[in-house]
C-alpha positions as CSV (number, residue, x, y, z in Angstrom):
1,M,123.1,125.4,62.7
2,R,119.4,125.4,63.7
3,V,120.2,123.1,66.6
4,I,122.9,125.4,67.9
5,K,120.6,128.4,67.6
6,A,117.8,126.6,69.4
7,A,120.2,125.5,72.2
8,T,121.5,129.1,72.5
9,F,117.9,130.4,72.8
10,L,117.0,127.9,75.5
11,L,120.2,128.7,77.4
12,L,119.4,132.5,77.3
13,L,115.8,131.8,78.3
14,S,116.8,129.7,81.3
15,C,119.3,132.4,82.4
16,A,116.6,135.0,82.2
17,H,114.3,132.8,84.2
18,F,116.7,132.1,87.0
19,S,118.3,135.6,87.2
20,G,115.2,137.7,86.7
21,T,113.4,139.6,89.5
22,T,111.4,137.3,91.8
23,R,107.7,138.1,92.0
24,G,106.6,138.9,95.5
25,V,105.0,141.3,98.0
26,E,107.7,143.8,99.0
27,I,107.9,144.4,102.7
28,E,110.1,146.9,104.6
29,P,110.9,146.8,108.4
30,S,109.7,149.8,110.4
31,I,111.0,150.3,113.9
32,V,108.1,151.0,116.3
33,L,109.6,150.3,119.8
34,M,113.0,151.3,121.0
35,P,114.1,150.3,124.5
36,G,115.4,153.0,127.0
37,S,116.7,150.5,129.5
38,A,117.2,146.8,130.1
39,D,114.0,144.7,130.2
40,E,112.1,147.2,128.0
41,L,110.7,146.3,124.6
42,F,112.3,146.5,121.1
43,G,109.9,146.0,118.3
44,F,109.4,146.3,114.5
45,E,106.7,145.8,111.9
46,L,106.9,144.5,108.4
47,V,105.1,147.0,106.2
48,I,104.1,146.7,102.5
49,S,106.3,149.2,100.6
50,E,105.2,148.6,97.0
51,E,101.7,148.2,95.6
52,P,101.3,144.4,95.1
53,G,98.1,144.7,93.1
54,I,96.7,141.4,94.4
55,S,93.9,140.2,96.6
56,A,94.7,137.7,99.3
57,Q,93.3,135.5,102.0
58,A,96.1,135.2,104.5
59,F,99.8,135.6,105.2
60,Q,102.7,134.3,107.2
61,A,106.1,135.8,107.9
62,I,108.9,134.0,109.7
63,I,112.1,135.4,111.3
64,G,114.5,132.6,110.9
65,S,117.1,133.8,113.3
66,V,118.2,136.8,115.5
67,S,121.8,137.5,116.3
68,G,123.6,140.2,118.3
69,P,125.8,140.9,121.3
70,G,123.0,140.5,123.8
71,V,119.8,138.6,124.2
72,L,116.4,139.5,122.7
73,T,113.6,137.5,124.2
74,F,110.5,137.2,122.1
75,D,107.4,138.7,123.6
76,V,104.4,136.9,122.1
77,T,101.7,139.0,123.8
78,T,103.1,142.3,122.6
79,S,103.7,140.9,119.1
80,E,100.0,139.9,119.0
81,A,98.7,143.2,120.5
82,V,97.2,145.5,117.9
83,S,96.0,148.9,119.1
84,L,93.8,149.3,116.0
85,E,93.2,145.9,114.4
86,T,92.2,147.3,111.0
87,G,95.7,149.0,110.9
88,Y,97.0,145.5,110.1
89,W,96.4,143.5,107.0
90,L,94.7,140.6,108.9
91,Y,92.4,138.6,106.8
92,G,88.8,139.2,107.9
93,N,90.3,141.0,111.0
94,S,91.1,137.6,112.4
95,D,93.4,137.4,115.4
96,A,97.1,137.8,115.0
97,V,99.1,134.6,115.6
98,A,102.6,135.1,117.1
99,I,104.7,131.9,117.8
100,D,108.1,131.4,119.5
101,H,109.4,128.1,118.1
102,G,112.0,127.8,120.8
103,D,114.8,127.5,118.3
104,G,115.5,131.2,117.6
105,S,112.8,131.5,114.9
106,Y,109.5,133.3,115.2
107,T,106.3,133.4,113.2
108,F,103.6,136.0,112.8
109,G,100.6,135.4,110.7
110,D,96.8,135.1,110.4
111,N,94.5,132.4,109.0
112,P,91.7,132.6,106.4
113,D,88.3,132.4,108.2
114,N,85.8,133.5,105.5
115,A,85.4,133.6,101.8
116,I,86.0,137.4,101.2
117,A,89.4,138.3,99.8
118,E,90.9,141.7,100.7
119,A,93.3,143.7,98.6
120,L,96.9,144.4,99.8
121,L,97.8,148.0,99.9
122,I,101.0,150.1,100.5
123,D,101.6,150.8,104.2
124,D,99.5,147.8,105.3
125,I,101.3,146.2,108.2
126,M,102.0,142.5,107.7
127,A,103.6,141.6,111.0
128,R,104.8,142.8,114.4
129,Y,107.7,141.3,116.3
130,A,108.5,142.5,119.8
131,F,111.4,141.5,122.0
132,T,112.5,142.2,125.6
133,W,116.1,143.7,125.5
134,D,118.7,142.7,128.0
135,G,120.4,146.1,127.9
136,T,123.4,145.1,125.8
137,E,124.2,147.9,123.3
138,G,125.1,146.8,119.7
139,D,124.0,145.6,116.3
140,Y,121.2,143.0,116.1
141,T,120.5,141.2,112.8
142,F,117.2,139.7,111.9
143,T,117.1,137.2,109.1
144,L,113.9,136.4,107.4
145,D,113.0,132.9,106.2
146,L,111.8,133.8,102.7
147,D,111.1,130.3,101.6
148,T,107.7,130.6,100.0
149,S,106.5,127.5,101.7
150,R,107.1,129.3,105.1
151,S,106.7,133.0,104.5
152,F,104.0,133.9,102.0
153,V,100.8,135.6,101.1
154,L,98.0,133.2,100.4
155,L,96.0,134.2,97.3
156,E,92.3,134.1,96.7
157,D,92.2,130.5,95.5
158,L,93.6,129.4,99.0
159,I,96.3,127.5,97.1
160,S,98.6,129.9,95.3
161,K,101.3,131.6,97.4
162,E,103.1,134.9,96.7
163,A,106.6,135.3,98.1
164,L,107.5,138.0,100.6
165,Q,110.7,139.9,99.8
166,L,112.7,142.8,101.2
167,P,113.4,145.8,98.9
168,T,116.6,145.9,96.8
169,G,119.1,148.7,97.0
170,V,119.8,151.1,99.9
171,W,116.4,151.6,101.5
172,Y,117.2,151.6,105.2
173,D,117.5,154.5,107.7
174,Y,119.0,154.6,111.2
175,P,118.5,152.7,113.6
176,I,118.5,150.1,110.7
177,V,122.2,150.3,109.7
178,S,122.5,147.7,107.0
179,A,120.3,145.3,105.0
180,D,120.4,142.8,102.2
181,S,117.9,140.6,100.3
182,S,116.9,138.5,103.4
183,S,118.1,140.4,106.5
184,F,118.5,143.7,108.2
185,T,120.6,145.0,111.1
186,V,119.4,147.4,113.8
187,H,121.6,149.3,116.2
188,I,120.2,149.5,119.7
189,P,122.3,152.1,121.6
190,E,123.1,152.2,125.2
191,P,120.3,153.5,127.4
192,A,121.8,156.9,128.0
193,T,122.0,157.5,124.3
194,V,118.4,156.5,123.8
195,I,117.3,159.0,126.6
196,L,119.4,161.8,125.0
197,L,117.8,161.1,121.5
198,G,114.4,161.2,123.1
199,L,115.1,164.5,124.9
200,G,116.5,165.9,121.6
201,G,113.3,165.0,119.8
202,F,111.2,166.5,122.6
203,V,113.2,169.8,122.4
204,L,112.6,170.0,118.6
205,V,108.9,169.4,119.0
206,T,108.7,172.1,121.7
207,Q,110.5,174.6,119.6
208,R,108.2,174.0,116.6
209,R,105.2,174.7,118.8
210,L,106.6,178.0,120.1
């Protein structure tokens, strides 16, 4: 009987271990650039959406694949560009590193360059990805490579890694039209629609000022 109880306990323990919530730094995509015509830029940032309560030395985030009806061409220079460097969580304000791997995957990260850890905070920006849009309207899906050996936050000891993870549940807003645990889909409308949306926003702002 004791053997059966022990086996049952171990089974329940293993189930809890494998089905429990994964520890990680929760990141949420935020759309920052929406193209108005072909050859303009589409871009998003990965923003910390839940207080992680950890200090860290560096990070790396990888988009494993991009799919959609048209072509998005990765723009390394714009992805690296930071108007206010301290607005990003870049360890020691080191330079951003954006890489096009040539196989449909893209990396954004930084590297530890001194011995002072910095705390991660809500609304810290972990990464920026910018793409030139070919003008094809539709839904574009971005899948993150969340394997901790590839996308991670490097902790103070320069050895331990904390996973990156998207939020669970319904957290997305248009133009993000769907999401799951490892990907999100953005609708990029036809240029005329983008222009009308922009004009609508301008009218609203003008009315508020009057």
